[in-house]
C-alpha positions, 0 to 999 in steps of 0.5 A: 458453447453451442458455437463450440459444438458446431464448429468441432462437428463441422470440422469432423464432417468436412473430413469425413465427407472428403474421405468418401466413406461408404456409408457417409456417401450414402447419406451424403445429401442428408450430411451435406444438408446438415453442414449447410444449416450449421454453417449458416447458424455459425455467424449468429450462435456466438451472440445467441450464447451470450444473449441467453445469459444476459436476457436470462431467456429460458426460450433461447436456452431451450433453443441452444440446448436442443441444438446442442443435443441434435449435433451430439447425436449427429456426431454420434451417427457420423461415427457409427457410419465410419464403423459400419463402413469399415466392418462392411469393407472387411466383408468385401468378398462377394460370398461373405456379402451374400451370407452376411447382407449389410445392416439394412435396419442401420441403413433405415434407422440412420437415414430416418434419423438424419432426416428428423435431425435436419427438420428439427435443426431447420426449425431451431434456425428460424426460431433463434433467427427470429429471436435475435432478429437476424434476417435469414437472407444474409450470410456472413463467413462461417469462420469469425475472423476475429476468433480464427487466431489459432496460429497467433500465439503458439507458445508463451509470449510473457512471464506467467509469474509476472507480479506488479505492484506487490512488492511492499506487500512481500517486504512487509510479511518477510520482515514479520517472518524474520522477527518471529521468535517464540511460539508459532507466529501466525500471519493473515493475508486478508481480501476479496477474491482476485486481489492477489492473496495467494500471489503475495504468499507465493512470492514470500514462499519462494523467496530465496532468503526465506528458503534459506531461513526456514528449514521446512516449508509446507504449502497447503491449498485448503479447499472448500471440500476437504478433510482434516486427513487431506490436510495433514497428508498434503503437509506430509507430501511437502515434507517428502512423506506419501503416507496413505493409510495412517489414521489422524493421529499417526499423521499428526505424529509423523508431522510433529516428528519431521518438525521437531527442532526445525524452524518451519513455514506453513502456508494455508492457502484460501481458508474459508469455513469458520469451523476450525476445529480441525486447525486447533487439533493440528496446531496442538500437535506442532511443535513450537518455538524456533521462529516458526511461522504460519501464513493463512490466506483468506477472504474472511478476517474472522477466520484468520483471527480464529487461527490465532492471527493477532490484529498487528499481524493481519495484512490487507492487500490494497487494490492496485493504483492506476499506474500499476494497473495500466503497467500490468495490463500493458505487460500482458496485452502488449507482450508482443512489443515487450509491453509498450503500446505502440498504437496511440489510438488504443491507449485511451480505450485500453485505459478505459478497459483497465479502470473498469477492473477497479485494481484487481489483479486477477481482472486485469490479467484476464482482460489483458490476456483477451486483448493480447489475441485482438487485432490492434485496431481501435474498432475491435478494442472499442467493441470489447470495451462496450461488451465489458460495460455491458457485462458490468451492467449485468454483474457489478463484480469486476472479476466476474464480468472480466472472466465472463467476457474473456469466455465469451471472446474465446474462439469456439474451439478453445471454449471446449477445451476451457470447459474441460477444467470443470471436472477437476476438484478444487485446487487440483494440480493438472498435467498439461499432457493430460489435458492436451491428449483429452482434447485431441482424443475428443476432437476439441483441437482443430486439425488444419493444414496437416498440422501435428495434432500434438503441436495443435493441442499444445497451442490450445493450452498456450491460448488459455494460459496466455489469456490468464484463464489458467494459472501455470504451476510448474515449469521445466528448466526452459520454461516450458509449462508442465502443470497447471491449475485455475483460480477459485474464481475461474472455476466457479465461472467454468463449473456454471457454464459447463452445468448450463451446457451439460458438459459436465455437472457437479452431481455427475448425472446426465452430462457427457464428461465425468471425473473419475475419483474413489467416490464415483457412483455407478448411478453417474455412469448408468445415467450417462451412457452418452459419455464422451469422456471419463477422466481421472482426476485425483490430486497429486499423490493420491489414487483412486480405489475403484470397485470391480463392479463399477469398472465394468460399467465403463464399457457400457458408454459405447460413445466414449472417446476418452478413458483416463483411468490413471492412478487408480487401484482395482480389486481384480486384475485389470486384464479382466476388467478391461476385457470388454473395453474393446466394444469402445470402438470410438475410443481415441485416447486410453490412459492406464498410466499408473494402474494396478495390477496391470500385467497384460493388455487383453486381446479385446483391445485390438478392436480399438482401430481409432485409437490415437493415444495410448499411455501405460506409463508407470505400470511397473508389472506390465510385462509386454505390449501385445503385437497388435499395437502395430495395427493401431495405425491412427496412433499419434502417441505412445507412452511406455515410460517407467515400465520396469518389467518391460523388456522390449516393444513388439516389432512392427512399429515401423507400420505406426506412420502417424506416430508423433510421440514415442516415449520409453522406447526399448530396442530388442536385443539380437536374443529377442527376435520378436522385439522391435529394432531401433532401425524401425524408427526410420519409417517414422518420419512424423516423430516429434518427441522420442524417448529412448531407454538404452541398455548394453547388449542393445542392437543400435544402428548408427543412422537410425534417427538421422532421417526423422526430420520432424523430431524436435525432442530426444531423451536418452536415458541409460539407467543402470547401464555401463560398459564401453560398448554401449558408449560407443553405440551412442557415439554413433547415434547421430540425432537429426540436425533440427533437434530442439531439445536434448536430454541425457540421463545416466549417460555412462561415459566420461566424455560427452557423445562426439555428436554433441556439438554445434556443428551437428546440432545447429538448432539445438535450444535446450540441453539437459544432462542429469546423473551419470559419469560425465566428467568433461565435454568432448573437444568437438563440444566447444565448436571449430572455426568459430562455431557456437551453440544456439542454446538458450537454456541448460540444465546440469543435475547430479554430475559430481564429476563434471568440470566446466569453466563458466567464461568458456561456456558463455564464449560458446553459447552467446544465446544462453539465458537460463542456466539450472544447476545443482549437485554439481560441486565441480562447476564452482566457477558458475554464478550459482549459489550452492551449486555443489548442493541444491543449486539454483538458476542463473538468469541473464540480465537484460536491458528493459525498457 
C-alpha cells in the first residue's frame, strides 16, 4: 500500500506548503524536492505493489517497505514542524524570543534528516524504476485517472441485502423447520467459503414466517478463537440479557430459564473446529421439544455431524448457475442503470469475468462491486479481465483471486481505509461512525475543494460497501448503514496485506495501528512508540478492563493521531490516567465514549490544538465539559449524547466555526451564566448534524437554527420534559428549509410543531417520530394549495395515541417508499401487520425490469 501512504502524505504536504507555515518555509526546498520525487513515483507504485506479490520478490518488498517507513518519518517531521511553528508564534514577543531562542537543535536535526530522506528516496526511485523497467525520463499524471473515482458513488447504489439464486435453499430449510417436533432438530448448511452459507441462514432467520413460528431466536457467530463463556453470553444477549460476571454454570442455567417452555431457533454460524466438547455441554443444558431447532453453518461436514445433524437434514448449497451468476453481477456492476448492461461491447468481457468466479456469490459480488467503479469502456474492462486471469494463474482460489484483484484496483486512499479492518477481531460488528472518525483523524480521507470531511469519510465507507468488500449488518429505517462487518475470507486478505505493509500485525508488535482489548500487553505499546492509532475493538456489549499501568503508556506514543478507548473500565479515575494525554499534540481523534469512571476531563487536554473529533458520549458520570473546549478551533465533531449528569455545555461554542457534527447539545438556562445559549449556534454555519436535548426552562431563541444552511440532520429530544412552555418554544424553533432528515423523540405536545409542514421543510426526505404524547398532526402538516412532501422514508414508534389515515398520508407523500411502524395501535389503517405491537415495514412495490 505504498501508493496509499504516498498519496496521503502528498495531500497533506500540498496543504501545508500552501499555508506558508514558519518551519515548513524554512525547509521548503527539501519538502518540495520530496514532493517532486514522490509525485514522479506515483505513476508506478501501484504496479510495484502488485508485482512484489506476484513475483514474490523479496528485493521489491524491501524497496517498498523502506519507502513506506521513510514517508512515515517525513510525515512525522512535517507534523513536528507544524507544532514548532505554533509554539514559536506564541513566543513572538521580541524579549521572549531573546530569553527563549528558537530550537536550534530542532532546526539542525530536521534539515539533516530531510536531506537524508530525500537522498534515500531518490535511490529507491531509481532501484524500483530499474526493477520494473520504467524509463525515468517519462512521467505520467500524478493521479491515476481510473482511481480518481471518489465522487462517483457517494452513497449506496444497490440493495446490499441482494440475494440471487438461493430461493430454493431457503424454502427447503424452512420446510424442515416447520416439520420439527420432539427433541431439538439440527440442520447443517455445509460448503466452501464464499458459497453463501451465512446468507442462506440469514434469509431463513429473518423470514417473517420464521419470526412468527419461533418464540425465541438466537444468532451466534462462532469465531475460530472463542471461549465457551463468550458463546453463552452471545446467546443471552440475543435474549436481552447482558450478563457479564457469571460463571459457565450460571450462564447456562439462565439460558435454560429463558428458553424453558418456548419454541426456539439457534443459528451457530461458521463453526470450524472438530473439538466440540463446548457444544455438548451447552446442548445438554438446553430444554428439548416443542419443535425447537438449531442451524449450523460450517465448511466441514464432520463438524455438523458431531453437532447432531443427520445426513437427511444436511444441506449443501450449489454453485450459482450461469444465468444467476450473470444476474447477480449485473445487479451490482450496472446498478446505475438498474442492473441493465447498456453497452453491448461490455457484455462479452463481463461474462468472461463472471465465468472465472465459478458460481461463487462472494467472488461475483466482489468483482461486480469493482466493476461498478470502472468507466464503461471496453479497454478498461478488458484490462481488468486480463488482471483477473493473471491473478487466477497465481491463485487458483477464485474467491481469493477476486478479493485480491478488488484490493489492487482500489484507489490509494481506500486501501488505507480498507486495511483498518485488520485490527478488529473475527466476526466483530463495527460502527460506521467509528471507522469514519478514525479515517478523518488519521488523514486517510482526501480533502478536496473545501468538502465536508464527514461527508468525504462517509463516501469512503460507501466506496467499500458498494464494492462488496464490507458487509452491511444494521440499517436505519431510511436504509442508511449504521454497522458493518467483513467476511472471514476478506479478513484473511486484509490481515495478510496489513501485516506485509506493517499497518497492523496479529501479534501487535512493530506496527502503526493497534486494537485495544482487555488482552493488550505493555510490550505491544513499548515496541510501537510510533503508533498512529490505538482503537478500541471490543465486540458488541463487551467491555475492556484496562490496567492503570498500561493506560499510562498510551501517552508515550507521541505520534498518535487517533486514540479510541471507548467501552473501557479503568482501575483508577480517568482524570488522572489522562493527565499526560495533553502531550499527544498530534492527536486528531479522541474517543472516551462509555468509559468508566470519567467525571472530569483533565486540564492537560487543552494542549490538543489539533483535535478534530471528541466523543464523550455515554459517560453518565461526566459532570461538565471544561471551558477550554472552545479553543479547539479545528474541531469537526463533538458528541456528548447520553451524558446524564451533564447539565449544559460551556459558553463560547460559537467560536468553533469548523464544527460539522454536534450531538447532545443542551442549552443553558438563564440561571446558568457559564453555559452556552442556543443562540451561539447561529455562528456554526458548517453544521451538518445537530442533536438537541431540550427541557423546560431552557432559553430557546426562535431564529437560532434558521441560518444553518448546511444542516442536513436535526434531532430534537425532550426526554422527561413536559409543559406547554416547552411546546411553545419548540413551535418557534424553525429548522432551516434545506433539512434532509428530522428526528423527534419524546415530543411532549399532542399536536405536531407548526413548522412540520411541506412548505417549511420542502427538502425533507426522512422523518422519524418516537415516543411522546403526539396524537395528531397539525393542519399545516397536510399541506396547503396542493403542496406535498418529498418524504421517502417514515418511522413511527411507541406513539400510543397517534391516529393517521393511511390513504390521506399517501396523498400528501407521493414519494413515500418505506414506512416503519411499531407500538402505534391507532395506526390500524396502515398496511403493516401488528402495528400496535412489534409492527413491521411497508415497502412500496415498484415495477421492475
